[in-house]
C-alpha positions as CSV (number, residue, x, y, z in Angstrom):
1,X,57.5,-76.1,13.1
2,X,55.5,-77.9,10.4
3,X,54.3,-76.7,7.2
4,X,50.6,-77.1,8.4
5,X,51.1,-75.3,11.5
6,X,52.3,-72.4,9.8
7,X,49.7,-72.6,7.4
8,X,47.2,-72.6,10.0
9,X,48.8,-69.7,11.6
10,X,48.8,-67.6,9.0
11,X,45.0,-68.0,8.1
12,X,44.3,-67.3,11.5
13,X,46.6,-63.9,11.4
14,X,44.9,-63.2,7.9
15,X,41.1,-63.7,9.3
16,X,42.2,-61.5,12.5
17,X,43.4,-58.9,10.2
18,X,40.5,-59.0,8.0
19,X,37.9,-58.7,10.9
20,X,39.9,-55.7,12.0
21,X,39.6,-53.9,8.6
22,X,35.6,-54.9,7.9
23,X,35.4,-53.5,11.8
24,X,37.2,-50.2,10.1
25,X,34.8,-50.0,7.6
26,X,31.9,-50.7,9.3
27,X,33.1,-47.8,11.9
28,X,33.5,-45.6,8.8
29,X,30.2,-46.0,7.3
30,X,28.2,-45.2,10.8
31,X,30.6,-42.1,10.6
32,X,29.3,-41.0,7.4
33,X,25.8,-42.1,7.9
34,X,25.9,-39.5,11.4
35,X,27.6,-36.8,9.8
36,X,25.0,-36.9,7.1
37,X,22.0,-36.7,9.2
38,X,23.9,-33.7,11.2
39,X,24.1,-32.2,7.8
40,X,20.7,-33.0,7.1
41,X,19.4,-31.8,10.4
42,X,21.5,-28.2,10.2
43,X,20.4,-27.8,6.6
44,X,16.6,-28.1,7.3
45,X,17.3,-25.8,10.5
46,X,18.8,-23.3,7.9
47,X,15.8,-23.9,5.7
48,X,13.7,-23.3,8.8
49,X,15.1,-20.1,9.6
50,X,15.3,-18.5,6.3
51,X,11.5,-19.6,5.8
52,X,11.1,-17.8,9.1
53,X,12.6,-14.9,8.0
54,X,10.9,-15.1,5.0
55,X,7.8,-15.2,6.9
56,X,8.6,-12.5,9.0
57,X,9.4,-10.5,5.6
58,X,5.7,-10.9,4.5
59,X,4.4,-10.0,8.3
60,X,6.3,-7.2,8.2
61,X,4.5,-6.0,4.3
62,X,1.2,-6.9,5.6
63,X,-0.5,-3.8,6.0
64,X,-1.4,-1.6,3.3
65,X,-2.1,1.9,3.2
66,X,-5.3,3.0,1.2
67,X,-6.6,6.4,0.7
68,X,-10.6,6.7,-0.1
69,X,-13.1,9.3,-0.2
70,X,-16.3,9.4,2.2
71,X,-19.4,11.8,1.7
72,X,-19.5,14.3,4.4
73,X,-22.8,16.5,4.6
74,X,-23.1,19.8,6.7
75,X,-25.9,22.1,7.7
76,X,-25.7,23.9,4.1
77,X,-23.4,21.4,2.1
78,X,-22.3,18.0,1.1
79,X,-18.3,17.4,-0.2
80,X,-16.1,14.6,-0.3
81,X,-13.5,14.0,2.5
82,X,-9.8,12.4,1.5
83,X,-9.0,9.8,4.4
84,X,-6.2,7.1,5.0
85,X,-7.2,3.8,5.9
86,X,-4.7,0.7,6.7
87,X,-5.8,-2.8,5.7
88,X,-4.1,-6.4,5.8
89,X,-2.0,-7.3,3.0
90,X,-4.1,-8.7,0.0
91,X,-3.3,-9.0,-4.1
92,X,-6.7,-7.8,-4.5
93,X,-5.9,-4.0,-3.7
94,X,-8.6,-1.7,-5.7
95,X,-11.3,-4.1,-3.9
96,X,-9.8,-3.9,-0.9
97,X,-10.5,-0.3,-1.3
98,X,-14.3,-0.4,-2.5
99,X,-15.0,-2.6,0.1
100,X,-13.0,-0.3,2.6
101,X,-15.5,2.8,1.7
102,X,-18.4,0.7,1.7
103,X,-18.0,-0.9,5.0
104,X,-16.7,2.1,7.0
105,X,-19.0,3.9,9.3
106,X,-18.7,6.9,7.3
107,X,-20.3,5.3,4.3
108,X,-23.5,6.4,2.7
109,X,-23.5,2.9,1.0
110,X,-26.0,0.4,2.1
111,X,-24.9,-1.6,4.9
112,X,-25.1,-5.0,3.0
113,X,-23.3,-4.2,0.0
114,X,-21.0,-6.5,-1.8
115,X,-18.5,-5.7,-4.3
116,X,-18.8,-9.1,-6.4
117,X,-15.5,-8.5,-8.7
118,X,-13.8,-5.4,-10.4
119,X,-11.8,-6.0,-13.7
120,X,-9.0,-3.8,-14.6
121,X,-8.5,-3.6,-18.4
122,X,-6.7,-0.4,-20.5
123,X,-7.3,1.9,-17.8
124,X,-10.8,1.2,-17.2
125,X,-11.9,-0.7,-13.9
126,X,-15.5,-2.1,-13.8
127,X,-16.7,-2.8,-10.8
128,X,-19.8,-5.4,-10.2
129,X,-22.1,-4.6,-6.9
130,X,-24.4,-6.6,-5.5
131,X,-28.2,-5.5,-5.8
132,X,-28.6,-4.5,-2.2
133,X,-26.5,-1.3,-3.6
134,X,-29.3,0.0,-5.0
135,X,-31.5,0.3,-1.8
136,X,-30.3,3.8,-1.0
137,X,-32.7,6.4,-1.9
138,X,-32.2,9.0,1.1
139,X,-29.2,11.0,-0.3
140,X,-30.7,13.3,-2.8
141,X,-29.2,14.0,-6.3
142,X,-26.2,16.1,-5.0
143,X,-25.3,12.7,-2.2
144,X,-26.0,10.5,-5.4
145,X,-23.6,12.3,-7.2
146,X,-20.9,12.2,-4.4
147,X,-21.7,8.7,-3.6
148,X,-20.5,7.6,-7.2
149,X,-17.8,10.1,-7.4
150,X,-16.0,8.6,-4.0
151,X,-16.0,5.2,-6.0
152,X,-14.4,6.8,-8.7
153,X,-11.9,8.9,-6.9
154,X,-11.1,6.0,-4.6
155,X,-10.0,3.8,-7.4
156,X,-8.1,6.7,-9.8
157,X,-6.1,6.8,-6.6
158,X,-4.5,3.6,-8.4
159,X,-2.1,4.6,-11.3
160,X,-3.4,1.9,-13.5
161,X,-6.5,3.4,-13.3
162,X,-8.1,6.0,-15.2
163,X,-12.1,5.5,-15.6
164,X,-14.7,3.8,-13.7
165,X,-17.6,1.9,-14.7
166,X,-20.4,0.2,-12.5
167,X,-22.5,-3.0,-12.6
168,X,-25.2,-4.1,-10.3
169,X,-25.4,-8.1,-10.6
170,X,-23.5,-7.9,-13.9
171,X,-25.5,-5.5,-15.9
172,X,-26.0,-1.5,-15.9
173,X,-29.0,-1.8,-17.5
174,X,-32.6,-1.7,-15.9
175,X,-33.1,-0.7,-12.3
176,X,-28.9,-0.1,-12.4
177,X,-29.5,2.2,-14.6
178,X,-31.1,4.5,-12.6
179,X,-28.9,4.2,-9.7
180,X,-30.1,5.9,-6.4
181,X,-33.1,7.8,-8.4
182,X,-31.4,10.6,-9.4
183,X,-28.3,10.7,-11.2
184,X,-28.1,7.5,-12.9
185,X,-25.4,5.6,-14.3
186,X,-26.4,7.1,-17.7
187,X,-22.7,8.6,-18.8
188,X,-20.6,5.9,-17.8
189,X,-17.2,5.6,-17.4
190,X,-16.8,7.9,-15.0
191,X,-13.7,9.9,-14.4
192,X,-11.7,11.0,-11.4
193,X,-13.2,14.8,-10.1
194,X,-11.5,16.3,-7.1
195,X,-13.6,19.7,-7.2
196,X,-15.8,18.7,-4.3
197,X,-13.1,17.2,-2.3
198,X,-12.9,20.1,0.5
199,X,-10.7,18.1,3.0
200,X,-7.9,17.7,3.8
201,X,-6.8,21.0,2.3
202,X,-3.4,19.7,1.1
203,X,-2.0,16.6,0.9
204,X,1.3,15.1,-0.2
205,X,1.9,12.2,-2.9
206,X,5.5,12.3,-2.8
207,X,7.5,11.6,-0.9
208,X,5.7,9.2,0.9
209,X,6.3,8.9,4.9
210,X,9.7,7.8,5.9
211,X,11.0,7.6,2.4
212,X,14.8,8.0,1.7
213,X,15.2,11.1,-0.1
214,X,17.7,12.4,-2.6
215,X,18.7,15.7,-3.9
216,X,16.5,17.4,-5.4
217,X,13.8,16.2,-3.4
218,X,10.5,16.1,-5.8
219,X,7.3,17.4,-4.1
220,X,3.9,16.7,-5.3
221,X,1.0,16.9,-4.0
222,X,-3.2,18.4,-4.0
223,X,-4.1,21.8,-2.5
224,X,-7.4,23.8,-1.9
225,X,-6.0,27.0,-0.8
226,X,-5.8,30.6,-1.2
227,X,-4.7,31.7,-4.5
228,X,-3.2,28.0,-5.0
229,X,0.1,28.7,-3.3
230,X,1.9,26.4,-0.4
231,X,4.8,26.9,1.1
232,X,7.7,24.3,1.4
233,X,9.8,23.4,4.4
234,X,12.5,21.0,5.0
235,X,14.4,20.4,8.3
236,X,16.6,18.2,10.0
237,X,15.8,16.2,13.2
238,X,17.5,18.9,15.1
239,X,14.9,21.4,13.7
240,X,17.6,23.2,11.7
241,X,15.9,24.7,8.3
242,X,17.7,23.1,5.4
243,X,15.7,24.7,2.7
244,X,12.6,26.6,2.0
245,X,10.5,27.1,-1.1
246,X,6.8,27.7,-2.3
247,X,4.8,25.9,-5.3
248,X,1.5,27.0,-7.1
249,X,-1.2,24.4,-7.6
250,X,-3.0,24.3,-10.8
251,X,-6.1,25.9,-9.3
252,X,-6.6,28.1,-6.3
253,X,-9.6,27.8,-3.5
254,X,-12.6,27.6,-3.8
255,X,-11.4,24.7,-6.6
256,X,-8.7,22.3,-6.1
257,X,-5.2,21.8,-8.0
258,X,-2.2,19.7,-8.3
259,X,1.0,21.1,-7.6
260,X,4.8,20.0,-7.9
261,X,8.0,21.1,-7.3
262,X,11.6,20.2,-6.5
263,X,13.7,21.5,-3.7
264,X,17.7,21.8,-3.7
265,X,19.6,21.3,-0.1
266,X,22.5,20.2,1.6
267,X,22.0,16.9,2.7
268,X,23.5,16.2,6.1
269,X,25.5,12.9,7.0
270,X,23.0,11.2,8.8
271,X,19.5,11.3,11.0
272,X,16.1,12.2,9.6
273,X,14.4,14.9,8.4
274,X,11.0,16.3,8.5
275,X,9.3,18.2,5.2
276,X,6.5,20.6,6.0
277,X,3.8,21.7,3.7
278,X,1.2,24.8,4.3
279,X,-0.3,27.8,3.1
280,X,-0.3,31.1,5.0
281,X,-3.1,33.2,6.5
282,X,-3.4,36.5,4.1
283,X,-4.8,37.9,7.3
284,X,-1.8,37.4,10.0
285,X,0.6,35.0,7.7
286,X,0.0,32.2,10.1
287,X,0.7,28.7,9.1
288,X,-2.7,26.6,7.9
289,X,-3.5,23.1,7.3
290,X,0.1,22.1,7.8
291,X,0.8,18.6,6.4
292,X,4.1,17.2,7.9
293,X,6.2,14.2,6.7
294,X,9.3,12.6,8.2
295,X,11.8,11.5,5.5
296,X,15.3,10.0,5.5
297,X,18.7,10.6,4.3
298,X,20.4,8.3,2.3
């Protein structure tokens, strides 16, 4: 074979090898791109799942339980009733509480009343109403006093609020000063007062419903009962009584007082339990105004 022929064959062979190399590199690049796209889709799917999980978590916490105080009139008396309401999740919880109070069918506030804003600073909540709040003069001095107190008690349910002041369209002077024409806003700010809260006779503030409890179990609440004494019973889900005790409120009926005590018990290995708080009739020992709170063991 001549030298030129050898050179040509060598060149052809080298060219073929180069094409093969380029082909392999192209295949490798395509494979990397495909893998990258797949990984990106997987990451996006994971991100979407995480987002869905987070959104689901938010949805599970959308409802908020609020305690509001309504004015109740009877044939010979007027007083406040504490009731629970559930509202959609909001960051403006204090405003939602007052709006729930004034918009409820049990409200004595004018139906077109608006809460313009609420500011909270150093324990003082200042609530600014629209002028429509003044269009109510048919509840008398007792109704006016209880109406004011219903707002104050509703807002002081929150631990960061100790006092409440009222404004109407940004002012506490002029027509706002007289409010509904009897009591007025002359002694602002107002403080919490549960003396005229007749219903319910007992409520429990700790533990909350379905709370995981420990030992000792802290029990707190408010009572308007005979001699201020409430009975306490803790049972497991089979009805077996784990512990019993009593607590005495700071004031007995007709007044209202707070109570607090701790309960020791042998912790069940699993399951749930029930806390019961009530008072006993001095006539026949029957259980009155019982409050039941479901709890869970750790």
